[in-house]
C-alpha positions as CSV (number, residue, x, y, z in Angstrom):
1,M,22.5,5.8,4.8
2,I,18.5,7.0,3.7
3,L,19.2,6.8,0.3
4,I,20.7,2.9,0.0
5,T,17.6,1.7,2.7
6,H,15.5,3.2,-0.1
7,I,16.4,1.3,-2.4
8,I,16.4,-1.9,-0.8
9,I,12.9,-1.8,0.4
10,A,12.1,-0.6,-2.5
11,I,13.9,-3.5,-4.5
12,A,12.6,-6.1,-1.8
13,S,8.5,-5.0,-2.6
14,I,9.2,-5.5,-5.7
15,F,10.0,-9.0,-5.2
16,Y,7.4,-9.6,-2.5
17,S,4.7,-8.8,-4.7
18,T,5.4,-10.8,-7.0
19,Y,6.1,-14.1,-4.5
20,L,2.0,-13.1,-2.9
21,F,1.4,-12.6,-6.7
22,M,2.6,-16.7,-6.9
23,S,1.1,-17.6,-2.9
24,P,-1.6,-14.9,-2.0
25,S,-2.3,-14.5,2.2
26,K,-3.9,-12.4,4.2
27,A,-0.6,-11.6,6.6
28,K,1.4,-11.4,3.3
29,F,-1.0,-8.2,2.0
30,N,0.2,-7.3,4.4
31,V,3.5,-6.7,4.4
32,S,2.8,-6.0,0.9
33,Y,1.1,-2.8,2.7
34,S,4.4,-1.7,4.4
35,L,6.9,-2.0,1.5
36,V,5.3,0.3,-0.6
37,G,4.4,2.7,2.5
38,M,7.7,2.5,3.8
39,T,8.8,3.2,0.6
40,L,7.3,6.3,-0.6
41,V,7.8,7.3,3.1
42,S,11.7,6.9,2.3
43,G,11.2,8.4,-0.9
44,S,9.1,11.5,0.5
45,F,11.9,12.1,2.4
46,L,14.4,11.6,-0.5
47,V,13.4,14.7,-2.8
48,F,12.2,16.6,0.5
49,L,15.6,16.9,0.7
50,Q,16.2,16.9,-3.0
51,P,14.3,18.7,-3.8
52,S,15.9,19.3,-7.6
53,H,15.9,15.6,-8.7
54,M,11.5,16.0,-8.5
55,A,10.9,15.1,-11.7
56,Q,13.1,12.9,-12.1
57,A,11.5,11.3,-9.4
58,C,8.5,10.6,-9.4
59,V,8.6,9.0,-12.9
60,S,10.7,6.3,-10.7
61,G,8.2,6.7,-8.3
62,L,5.1,6.1,-10.2
63,T,6.9,3.7,-12.4
64,Y,7.6,1.9,-9.1
65,T,3.7,2.4,-7.2
66,A,2.1,1.2,-10.6
67,F,4.3,-2.0,-10.8
68,V,3.6,-2.8,-7.1
69,L,0.1,-1.7,-7.1
70,V,0.0,-3.6,-11.1
71,A,0.9,-6.9,-9.1
72,I,-0.8,-6.3,-5.0
73,V,-4.2,-5.8,-7.5
74,A,-3.7,-9.5,-9.0
75,A,-2.2,-11.1,-5.8
76,K,-5.6,-9.7,-4.4
77,K,-8.2,-10.8,-7.1
78,K,-6.8,-14.2,-8.2
79,F,-6.6,-14.8,-3.7
80,S,-10.1,-13.9,-3.7
81,T,-11.3,-16.2,-6.5
82,V,-9.3,-19.4,-4.9
83,Y,-10.7,-18.1,-1.1
84,N,-14.6,-17.5,-2.3
85,K,-14.4,-21.4,-4.2
86,N,-13.6,-22.6,-0.6
């Protein structure tokens, strides 16, 4: 059950970070940060339960984190550019 929840949160986070890039706002950043946090917490819990899969989980987790953080940083840059023009 935790694995399914973890996967759903991670996929939602990827889609939401893409949505955030297209239409950034302060409230959406908080949701995106929360989704990333929930994914990291649930992933850490899964690694704790099954330490034998730790190497695979770490590579997948780093790839996910890199993708989402790049999207968040790009959205932050886009938001600051639009916000500072007004």
